[in-house]
C-alpha distance (Angstrom), angle and dihedral (degrees) to the residues before:
residue distance angle dihedral
M1 . . .
E2 3.79 . .
Q3 3.80 90.3 .
Q4 3.79 90.7 59.9
K5 3.80 92.6 55.3
G6 3.80 91.6 61.7
Q7 3.79 95.0 51.1
I8 3.77 118.2 97.5
K9 3.76 117.7 -151.1
Q10 3.75 113.4 -132.1
E11 3.75 116.4 -145.9
V12 3.76 111.8 -138.3
Q13 3.77 112.6 -141.8
L14 3.81 108.6 -150.1
P15 3.81 116.3 -156.4
T16 3.79 118.9 -98.3
E17 3.80 103.0 -178.8
S18 3.77 118.3 165.1
F19 3.80 119.9 -113.4
S20 3.79 138.5 -179.8
E21 3.78 129.4 -111.7
T22 3.82 87.6 -113.6
Q23 3.81 91.3 57.1
M24 3.80 90.5 47.8
L25 3.82 91.4 50.3
E26 3.81 90.9 49.2
F27 3.81 92.4 56.6
W28 3.83 92.4 38.9
F29 3.81 90.6 59.1
K30 3.83 93.2 39.6
Y31 3.80 87.0 57.2
A32 3.82 89.2 49.6
D33 3.84 89.1 51.9
K34 3.79 90.0 49.8
L35 3.82 90.9 52.7
G36 3.80 91.0 47.7
D37 3.80 90.7 52.1
K38 3.80 89.4 52.8
G39 3.82 90.9 50.9
H40 3.82 96.8 -107.6
K41 3.80 92.4 134.2
I42 3.81 97.4 158.5
M43 3.79 94.3 57.3
E44 3.80 90.5 41.4
S45 3.81 90.0 55.5
L46 3.83 91.0 47.2
L47 3.82 89.4 55.2
R48 3.80 91.9 48.4
M49 3.81 95.8 44.6
N50 3.77 94.0 89.7
E51 3.80 139.8 -0.9
P52 3.80 114.1 -102.4
K53 3.80 118.7 -129.0
L54 3.78 123.8 -138.3
E55 3.81 121.5 -135.8
G56 3.78 109.6 175.7
F57 3.80 103.6 -52.6
T58 3.82 93.0 -27.5
I59 3.78 119.2 100.5
Q60 3.82 112.2 -148.8
Y61 3.80 113.3 -154.0
E62 3.80 129.4 178.7
L63 3.78 125.0 -154.6
P64 3.81 127.0 -173.0
N65 3.82 99.7 -122.9
E66 3.80 146.2 9.4
G67 3.84 92.9 -104.3
S68 3.79 92.6 58.8
K69 3.81 89.5 46.8
I70 3.82 90.4 54.8
D71 3.83 90.8 50.3
F72 3.81 90.6 46.8
E73 3.81 93.2 49.5
K74 3.83 90.1 57.5
E75 3.82 91.0 59.0
K76 3.82 96.4 36.2
P77 3.85 97.7 94.2
E78 3.82 91.7 56.1
L79 3.82 91.7 45.2
L80 3.81 91.0 49.2
G81 3.80 91.3 49.9
Y82 3.80 90.6 49.9
L83 3.81 94.0 48.5
R84 3.82 94.0 43.2
G85 3.80 91.2 50.8
H86 3.80 97.3 45.2
L87 3.80 96.1 41.0
H88 3.84 92.4 41.9
N89 3.79 93.4 -129.7
H90 3.80 123.5 115.7
E91 3.81 94.9 -174.2
I92 3.83 92.9 73.5
T93 3.79 114.9 122.9
I94 3.80 131.9 178.3
E95 3.79 122.7 -140.1
V96 3.79 115.5 -165.3
N97 3.79 120.1 -158.0
V98 3.79 128.0 -174.7
N99 3.80 114.7 -129.8
E100 3.78 110.6 173.3
S101 3.79 92.0 -168.7
I102 3.83 93.3 69.0
K103 3.75 115.1 108.8
S104 3.75 118.8 -150.5
K105 3.78 112.7 -107.7
I106 3.79 95.0 -147.8
A107 3.80 115.0 141.0
F108 3.79 116.6 -146.4
T109 3.80 108.2 172.6
S110 3.78 129.2 43.4
Q111 3.80 89.1 -106.7
D112 3.82 90.7 51.7
K113 3.80 90.3 50.1
Y114 3.80 91.4 48.1
N115 3.82 91.7 48.6
R116 3.82 90.5 49.7
L117 3.81 92.4 49.2
N118 3.79 89.6 46.9
E119 3.84 89.1 53.7
I120 3.79 89.9 53.3
N121 3.81 95.6 43.4
P122 3.82 119.7 12.6
N123 3.83 89.8 -165.8
I124 3.81 86.6 79.7
E125 3.82 88.0 79.1
L126 3.80 90.6 53.2
L127 3.79 90.2 49.4
K128 3.81 90.9 49.6
K129 3.82 92.7 50.7
T130 3.81 95.7 41.9
F131 3.78 94.0 54.6
D132 3.82 95.9 31.0
L133 3.81 91.5 -121.8
D134 3.80 128.4 177.4
I135 3.76 125.6 -138.8
């Protein structure tokens, strides 16, 4: 007991730097790439299914069903550790909500991919016409 009296507890100050939604998205999708490279295609597709939204230090993420939420929750601690480390903020949390009305934004054919890119950036159409490109 006397040994404990002499010990001083050190408080560890974990970083809580601010970051933008763009920075968060960059590391979110880098993590998805990393999972894909390791062959974890299901989790990779869950991360790419939707774009997360940032509210303060809380990441809001919607998934289409309870089964995908359960799969996501298994990987969530590793994802949180990755994001906290790369964004230098240990107050980040992820809230997962189930929204069965979400449709997956996965593109299968070249036309689907083109349409998806065109949704993201309408200048793709201008580029296609300017250089007389095919899909």
